[in-house]
C-alpha positions in Angstrom: -38.1 -91.5 -31.2 -41.1 -89.6 -29.8 -41.0 -87.3 -26.9 -42.5 -88.4 -23.6 -46.0 -87.2 -22.9 -46.2 -84.0 -20.9 -47.6 -84.3 -17.4 -50.8 -82.6 -16.5 -48.9 -80.1 -14.4 -46.6 -79.2 -17.4 -49.7 -78.7 -19.6 -51.3 -76.4 -17.0 -48.0 -74.5 -16.4 -47.5 -74.0 -20.2 -51.0 -72.6 -20.4 -50.3 -70.0 -17.8 -51.7 -71.7 -14.7 -50.0 -71.6 -11.3 -50.7 -73.9 -8.4 -51.8 -72.3 -5.2 -51.4 -74.4 -2.0 -53.9 -72.3 0.0 -56.8 -73.2 -2.3 -55.4 -76.4 -3.7 -56.1 -75.2 -7.2 -54.4 -74.4 -10.5 -55.3 -70.8 -11.4 -54.9 -68.6 -14.4 -55.8 -65.0 -13.6 -55.7 -63.9 -17.2 -58.3 -66.4 -18.5 -60.2 -66.5 -15.2 -60.1 -70.3 -15.0 -59.4 -72.5 -12.0 -59.0 -76.3 -11.7 -59.2 -78.1 -8.4 -56.4 -80.4 -7.7 -58.8 -83.3 -7.5 -60.3 -82.5 -11.0 -56.8 -82.5 -12.5 -55.9 -85.8 -10.8 -59.2 -87.5 -12.0 -59.2 -86.3 -15.6 -56.9 -87.2 -18.6 -54.4 -84.9 -20.2 -56.7 -84.5 -23.2 -59.7 -83.6 -21.0 -57.5 -81.0 -19.3 -56.4 -79.6 -22.6 -60.0 -79.4 -23.8 -61.0 -77.4 -20.7 -58.1 -75.1 -21.1 -59.1 -74.4 -24.7 -62.8 -73.7 -23.9 -63.7 -70.1 -24.7 -64.5 -68.1 -21.6 -66.2 -64.8 -22.0 -67.2 -62.1 -19.6 -65.9 -61.3 -16.1 -67.0 -64.5 -14.5 -64.6 -67.2 -13.3 -64.9 -70.7 -14.7 -64.3 -73.4 -12.1 -63.5 -77.0 -12.9 -64.4 -79.4 -10.0 -65.4 -83.0 -9.9 -68.7 -81.9 -8.3 -70.2 -78.5 -9.0 -69.4 -76.2 -6.1 -72.2 -74.3 -4.4 -72.8 -70.6 -5.2 -71.4 -69.7 -1.8 -68.2 -71.6 -2.5 -67.9 -70.0 -5.9 -68.4 -66.5 -4.4 -65.7 -67.1 -1.7 -63.3 -68.3 -4.4 -64.0 -65.3 -6.6 -63.4 -63.0 -3.6 -60.1 -64.7 -2.9 -59.0 -64.6 -6.5 -60.0 -61.1 -7.2 
């Protein structure tokens, strides 16, 4: 008998992401990646896994939104996330 599929939240949690209510985002400070709650809701588990596994280099944050946020929004998020 196969195990039930993991939820998107479980996949993110196991990859080191934590949900922050203030920003409504799943954030991983170590990998500097952030997923909006809407992105997670609208994408499949496989798509989420693929994004988690994408190589991120440099000091910049990588944001996953359904629509690309403006540079001002990215800057505000980067300030909030450190």
